C-alpha positions in Angstrom: -7.0 2.8 -18.6 -9.2 0.0 -20.0 -7.1 -2.4 -22.2 -8.2 -4.0 -25.4 -10.3 -7.1 -24.7 -11.7 -5.9 -21.3 -15.5 -5.6 -20.9 -17.4 -3.1 -18.7 -21.0 -3.8 -17.7 -23.8 -1.1 -17.6 -23.0 1.4 -14.9 -19.5 0.1 -14.2 -17.0 2.8 -13.5 -13.2 2.9 -13.7 -11.5 5.7 -11.8 -8.6 7.8 -13.0 -5.2 6.0 -12.7 -7.0 2.6 -12.4 -6.3 -0.2 -14.9 -8.5 -2.9 -16.3 -6.3 -5.6 -17.8 -7.1 -7.4 -21.1 -9.8 -10.0 -20.8 -11.1 -8.7 -17.4 -14.9 -8.3 -17.1 -16.3 -5.7 -14.7 -19.9 -6.5 -13.9 -22.7 -3.9 -14.0 -22.5 -1.3 -11.3 -19.1 -2.2 -10.0 -16.4 0.4 -9.1 -12.7 0.2 -9.8 -11.0 2.5 -7.3 -8.3 5.1 -8.1 -5.0 3.5 -8.6 -6.4 -0.1 -8.5 -5.3 -2.8 -11.0 -8.2 -5.0 -12.0 -6.6 -8.3 -13.0 -9.5 -10.6 -12.7 -13.3 -10.4 -13.2 -15.0 -8.2 -10.7 -18.2 -10.2 -10.1 -18.7 -10.7 -6.4 -21.3 -13.3 -7.0 -21.5 -16.8 -8.5 -18.2 -18.0 -7.0 -16.1 -15.0 -8.0 -13.4 -13.8 -5.5 -14.6 -10.5 -4.1 -11.2 -9.3 -2.9 -8.2 -7.7 -4.5 -4.8 -9.2 -5.1 -3.6 -8.3 -1.7 -6.5 -10.0 -0.1 -8.4 -6.8 0.8 -12.2 -6.4 0.5 -13.4 -3.1 -0.9 -16.9 -1.8 -1.5 -20.1 -0.6 0.1 -22.0 -2.7 2.6 -25.5 -3.4 1.4 -24.6 -2.5 -2.2 -21.4 -4.4 -3.2 -21.6 -7.1 -0.4 -24.0 -8.2 2.3 -23.4 -8.6 6.0 -23.3 -12.3 5.5 -20.5 -11.9 2.9 -18.6 -9.7 5.2 -18.8 -12.3 8.0 -17.8 -14.9 5.6 -14.8 -12.8 4.7 -13.9 -12.5 8.3 -14.0 -16.3 8.7 -11.8 -16.7 5.6 -9.2 -14.2 6.9 -9.2 -15.9 10.3 -8.6 -19.3 8.6 -5.6 -17.9 6.8 -4.0 -16.8 10.1 -2.2 -18.9 12.8 -3.9 -19.4 16.1 -4.0 -16.5 18.5 -5.4 -13.0 18.9 -6.7 -10.9 16.0 -6.4 -7.1 16.2 -9.2 -5.0 14.6 -9.1 -1.2 14.1 -11.0 1.2 11.9 -11.1 4.7 10.5 -13.6 7.0 12.3 -16.9 7.9 10.8 -19.3 6.5 8.3 -20.0 2.7 8.3 -16.4 1.9 9.3 -17.2 1.6 13.1 -20.3 -0.6 12.3 -18.1 -2.9 10.1 -15.5 -3.1 12.8 -18.2 -4.3 15.3 -19.5 -6.9 12.8 -15.9 -8.2 12.2 -15.2 -8.3 16.0 -18.5 -10.2 16.5 -17.8 -12.6 13.7 -14.2 -13.4 14.9 -15.5 -14.0 18.4 -18.1 -16.5 17.1 -15.2 -18.4 15.6 -13.6 -18.6 19.0 -10.9 -16.1 18.3 -9.7 -13.7 21.0 -10.0 -10.1 19.6 -8.2 -6.9 20.5 -10.7 -4.1 19.6 -8.8 -0.8 19.0 -11.8 1.3 18.1 -11.2 4.3 15.8 -7.5 4.7 15.1 -5.1 6.3 12.7 -4.0 4.5 9.5 -1.1 2.2 10.4 -2.0 1.8 14.1 -3.6 -1.6 13.6 -0.5 -2.9 11.8 1.7 -1.6 14.6 -0.5 -3.1 17.2 -0.4 -6.5 15.6 3.4 -6.6 16.1 3.3 -4.9 19.5 0.9 -7.4 20.9 2.5 -10.3 19.0 -1.0 -11.1 17.7 -1.7 -13.7 15.0 -2.9 -10.9 12.6 -5.3 -8.1 12.2 -8.0 -6.4 10.1 -7.7 -2.7 9.3 -10.8 -0.9 8.1 -10.2 2.2 5.9 -12.9 4.5 4.7 -13.5 7.0 1.9 -17.1 8.3 1.9 -19.4 5.3 1.7 -16.7 3.0 0.3 -14.8 0.9 2.9 -11.8 -1.3 2.5 -10.9 -4.1 4.9 -7.2 -4.9 4.8 -6.0 -8.2 6.3 -2.7 -8.3 8.1 -0.6 -11.3 9.0 1.9 -11.8 11.9 4.0 -8.7 12.5 1.4 -6.5 10.8 2.6 -7.6 7.3 0.0 -7.5 4.5 -1.1 -10.8 3.1 1.1 -12.5 0.4 2.1 -15.8 -0.9 0.9 -18.8 1.1 -1.4 -16.7 3.2 -3.2 -15.4 0.2 -3.7 -19.0 -1.1 -5.2 -19.9 2.3 -7.5 -16.9 2.1 -8.8 -17.8 -1.3 -9.3 -21.4 -0.4 -11.1 -20.6 2.8 -13.4 -18.2 0.8 -14.3 -21.0 -1.6 -14.9 -23.3 1.3 -17.5 -20.8 2.6 -15.3 -19.3 5.2 -14.4 -21.0 8.5 -16.8 -23.4 10.2 -18.1 -22.3 13.5 -16.5 -24.4 16.2 -18.4 -25.6 19.2 -17.7 -23.8 22.5 -17.6 -20.4 24.0 -17.1 -17.2 21.9 -13.6 -15.8 22.0 -12.8 -13.0 24.5 -12.6 -9.4 23.3 -10.1 -6.9 24.8 -10.9 -3.2 24.2 -7.8 -1.1 23.8 -9.0 2.5 23.6 -5.4 3.8 24.3 -4.0 2.2 21.1 -3.4 5.6 19.4 -1.7 7.0 22.4 0.6 4.0 22.7 1.4 4.3 19.0 2.2 7.9 19.3 4.5 7.1 22.3 6.3 4.6 20.1 6.8 7.3 17.4 7.9 9.9 20.0 10.5 7.4 21.4 12.0 6.9 17.9 12.5 10.6 17.1 15.8 12.3 17.7 15.1 16.0 17.8 14.0 17.7 21.0 10.6 19.4 20.8 12.2 22.8 20.9 14.2 22.0 17.8 11.0 21.4 15.7 10.3 25.0 14.7 10.5 24.3 11.0 9.1 22.9 8.9 5.4 22.8 9.6 3.2 20.2 7.8 0.1 20.8 5.8 -1.9 17.5 5.5 -4.8 16.5 3.3 -6.8 13.5 4.4 -10.4 12.6 5.2 -12.3 15.0 7.6 -13.0 12.4 10.2 -9.3 11.8 10.8 -8.6 15.4 11.6 -9.0 15.1 15.4 -6.7 12.1 15.5 -4.1 13.9 13.3 -4.2 17.0 15.5 -3.5 14.6 18.5 -0.6 13.2 16.5 0.8 16.7 15.8 0.4 17.8 19.4 2.0 14.7 20.9 5.1 14.9 18.7 5.5 18.7 18.7 4.8 19.3 15.1 2.8 22.3 13.7 -0.2 21.2 11.6 -1.3 23.8 9.1 -4.7 24.1 7.4 -5.6 20.4 7.5 -8.1 19.4 4.9 -9.3 16.3 3.1 -8.0 14.0 0.4 -10.1 15.4 -2.5 -7.4 14.3 -4.9 -8.5 10.7 -4.6 -11.9 11.6 -6.1 -12.5 11.8 -9.8 -14.5 14.7 -11.3 -18.0 13.6 -11.9 -17.9 10.8 -9.3 -21.4 11.0 -7.7 -19.8 9.9 -4.4 -17.3 12.8 -4.3 -19.4 15.2 -2.2 -20.1 12.6 0.4 -16.6 12.9 1.9 -17.4 16.5 2.8 -15.0 18.2 0.4 -14.8 19.5 -3.2 -13.6 17.5 -6.2 -10.0 18.3 -7.2 -10.1 18.1 -11.0 -6.5 19.0 -11.5 -5.2 16.3 -9.2 -3.4 16.2 -5.9 -1.2 19.0 -4.8 -1.0 20.8 -8.2 -2.2 24.0 -6.6 0.5 24.0 -4.0 3.3 26.5 -3.9 6.6 24.8 -3.0 8.5 28.1 -2.5 9.9 29.5 0.7 7.8 30.0 3.8 7.1 33.2 5.6 10.3 35.0 6.7 12.4 33.2 4.1 12.4 29.9 6.1 11.6 26.5 4.7 8.2 26.1 3.1 5.8 23.8 5.0 6.0 20.2 4.1 2.8 19.3 2.1 1.7 15.8 2.3 -1.4 13.6 2.2 -2.6 10.3 3.6 -4.6 8.1 1.3 -8.2 7.2 2.2 -8.6 3.6 1.0 -5.0 2.7 0.8 -2.8 3.3 3.9 0.0 5.1 1.9 1.0 8.7 1.7 2.0 11.2 -0.9 4.4 14.1 -0.6 4.6 17.3 -2.7 8.0 17.9 -4.3 9.7 21.2 -5.2 7.3 21.7 -8.1 4.2 21.1 -6.1 3.5 17.8 -7.8 3.4 14.6 -5.8 6.7 12.8 -5.8 7.0 9.7 -8.1 6.7 6.4 -6.3 10.4 5.5 -6.7 11.5 8.9 -5.3 9.2 8.4 -2.3 10.6 4.9 -1.8 14.2 6.3 -1.8 13.1 8.9 0.8 11.5 6.2 3.0 14.6 4.1 2.7 16.8 7.0 3.7 14.7 7.6 6.8 14.7 3.9 7.7 18.5 4.0 7.6 18.4 6.9 10.0 15.9 5.7 12.4 15.9 1.8 12.5 18.1 0.4 15.3 21.7 -0.1 14.4 22.5 -3.6 13.2 18.9 -4.3 12.0 18.8 -4.9 8.2 16.7 -2.4 6.2 13.9 -4.2 4.3 13.7 -3.3 0.6 10.7 -4.6 -1.4 11.6 -7.1 -4.1 10.2 -4.8 -6.8 12.0 -1.7 -5.6 14.7 -0.2 -7.9 18.3 -1.4 -7.5 19.4 2.2 -7.0 17.8 2.2 -3.6 20.4 -0.3 -2.4 22.9 2.6 -2.7 21.0 4.6 -0.2 21.6 1.9 2.4 25.2 1.5 1.4 25.8 5.2 1.7 24.6 5.0 5.3 26.6 1.9 6.1 23.5 -0.1 6.6 22.8 -3.7 5.7 19.7 -4.4 3.6 17.6 -7.4 2.5 15.1 -7.8 -0.2 11.6 -8.9 1.0 8.8 -10.6 -0.9 5.2 -9.4 -0.7 3.8 -10.6 2.6 7.2 -10.1 4.4 7.4 -6.3 4.2 5.9 -4.3 7.1 2.6 -2.7 6.4 2.5 1.0 5.4 2.7 3.4 8.3 2.3 6.8 6.7 2.5 8.8 9.9 5.8 7.0 10.9 7.3 8.0 7.6 6.0 11.6 8.0 7.2 11.8 11.6 10.7 10.7 10.6 10.8 13.2 7.7 9.8 16.2 9.9 12.2 15.1 12.6 15.1 14.7 10.1 14.4 18.1 8.6 14.4 19.7 12.0 17.7 18.2 12.9 19.4 18.9 9.6 18.0 22.4 9.3 17.6 21.9 5.5 14.5 22.0 3.4 12.8 19.2 1.6 14.3 20.3 -1.8 17.8 19.9 -0.4 17.0 16.5 1.0 15.6 15.3 -2.2 18.6 16.6 -4.2 20.8 14.2 -2.3 18.9 11.1 -3.2 20.3 8.8 -6.0 18.5 9.3 -9.3 16.0 6.6 -10.1 14.6 6.4 -13.6 12.1 3.6 -13.9 9.6 2.2 -16.4 7.1 -0.4 -15.5 4.4 -2.6 -17.1 2.1 -5.6 -16.4 2.0 -8.3 -19.0 0.0 -11.6 -19.3 1.9 -14.7 -18.1 -0.2 -17.9 -18.4 0.0 -20.3 -15.5 1.1 -23.4 -17.5 4.0 -21.6 -19.2 5.4 -19.7 -16.2 8.2 -22.0 -15.0 9.5 -22.7 -18.5 9.2 -19.1 -19.6 11.3 -17.8 -16.6 13.9 -20.5 -17.3 14.1 -19.5 -21.0 14.4 -15.8 -20.0 17.2 -16.6 -17.6 19.0 -18.5 -20.4 18.5 -15.6 -22.8 20.3 -13.2 -20.5 23.0 -15.7 -19.4 25.3 -14.4 -16.7 23.1 -11.2 -16.5 20.3 -13.2 -14.9 20.0 -13.4 -11.1 17.2 -15.1 -9.1 15.7 -12.8 -6.5 12.8 -13.1 -4.0 9.8 -13.9 -6.1 11.3 -13.5 -9.6 14.3 -12.6 -11.7 16.7 -9.7 -12.0 18.3 -9.2 -15.4 21.2 -6.9 -16.2 21.9 -5.7 -19.7 25.5 -5.1 -21.0 25.1 -1.3 -20.5 24.0 -1.7 -16.9 20.3 -1.3 -17.4 18.5 -3.5 -14.9 15.3 -5.4 -15.5 13.2 -6.9 -12.7 10.6 -9.6 -13.6 8.1 -10.5 -10.9 5.3 -12.9 -11.5 2.1 -12.0 -9.6 1.4 -14.8 -7.1 -1.7 -16.8 -8.1 -2.6 -14.7 -11.1 -1.6 -15.1 -14.7 0.3 -11.9 -14.8 3.8 -10.6 -14.5 5.1 -7.2 -13.5 8.3 -6.0 -15.2 10.4 -3.0 -14.2 13.2 -1.4 -16.3 15.8 0.8 -14.6 18.4 2.8 -16.5 20.5 6.0 -16.6 17.6 7.9 -18.3 13.9 7.3 -18.7 14.2 7.0 -22.5 16.7 4.1 -22.1 14.4 2.5 -19.5 11.4 2.7 -21.9 13.5 1.2 -24.7 14.7 -1.7 -22.5 11.1 -2.3 -21.3 9.9 -2.6 -24.9 12.7 -5.0 -25.7 11.9 -7.2 -22.7 8.2 -7.3 -23.6 9.2 -8.5 -27.1 11.4 -11.1 -25.6 8.6 -12.3 -23.3 6.2 -12.4 -26.2 8.5 -14.4 -28.3 9.5 -16.8 -25.6 5.9 -17.2 -24.6 5.0 -18.3 -28.1 7.9 -20.7 -28.2 6.8 -22.3 -24.9 3.2 -22.6 -26.1 4.4 -24.3 -29.3 6.6 -26.7 -27.4 
């Protein structure tokens, strides 16, 4: 979607499910990836910020950015991290290994000790940062010629808040200055994937002999298949017909064929049959691991990918089952209120976490927990999903000028009175009929994300429209004042 007031230069392309917000300018030849939210000008020259709102850098080396800009980004990311080791890992294939070597070399020149993981599965780098108690990390994801460099803070958490501010400031200051002295040491860790798989295996509850059903059918990029086969073999799962993540490609995208697979015009998983498997047993679990974003999707009973809020509920249920007893379950600040009932039902404590505090996405950990849980319970995925609390959510992103943000939020809280509750990073508002509204200003951007949660989707959409009207009216009052 390209909103009114946005401008696209010659040759600029916006993928399906991507959004270009009002007033944003996309320079000629630039690419807005699937699912991305363009909230600021995509220039990548003349002082513009080349990275996304989570601090990641995405593009093609030699086309969208130069080697010098990549090294400058490594310096800026290092400047945003505390002292200590930086972990670097990358997808296999394409330019990802080359970029990993460049980043490792650049960090060493800055005097940073580096742990080089080599080619690893998505999520391994984030796990390794916490496992090694490193200062942070850089995870390199690949989809054809396009590469995304994702910065990670302590504990493997994605950048957010103060760390994003430091990253932006360091970029504007031309990265980190090279200190005098010897280059930092590099520690190769070729066994990182095996160590990660051992951590997954130790977490699971079912014995290998119990994992007869269900099998899993995964779609991902072709270069990851050997690593995924290693994952399935190490944990005792059956991997069926592994393929590639063609659903992330848009029909007509000239880069589509470079990933080695066809273009899925109908979208992810629509061709899948979610009926019973052979012999009347549970059908295989059908899932996919994103190429440029380290998330996952899961096909529901209809064969369509599950909505984000349902997938969040499922992830939370699995966290309640597998996290150590006594450890609070983290719930993202923007996640629906209904998810809290999942934790309560399991007798688990929970806590809301801001962006930058939540652990990085580990798709294989979620998938491993799911398969293990299904093996133990003996039920199919449909039965498991039926037991989740219903979540009906509407969401939108609206403009929120910098100068009016504090007064606007105060006015909004006053308008809802006792129904307003401060939460991490924003406000939660409760209407008289129980409809819940979450207002989360985007850090360091003149935008605000709003979520409406109600008993049915129509009611959620109505409340979303009402909140947008309130925000518009209050914004005008604040500007006039």
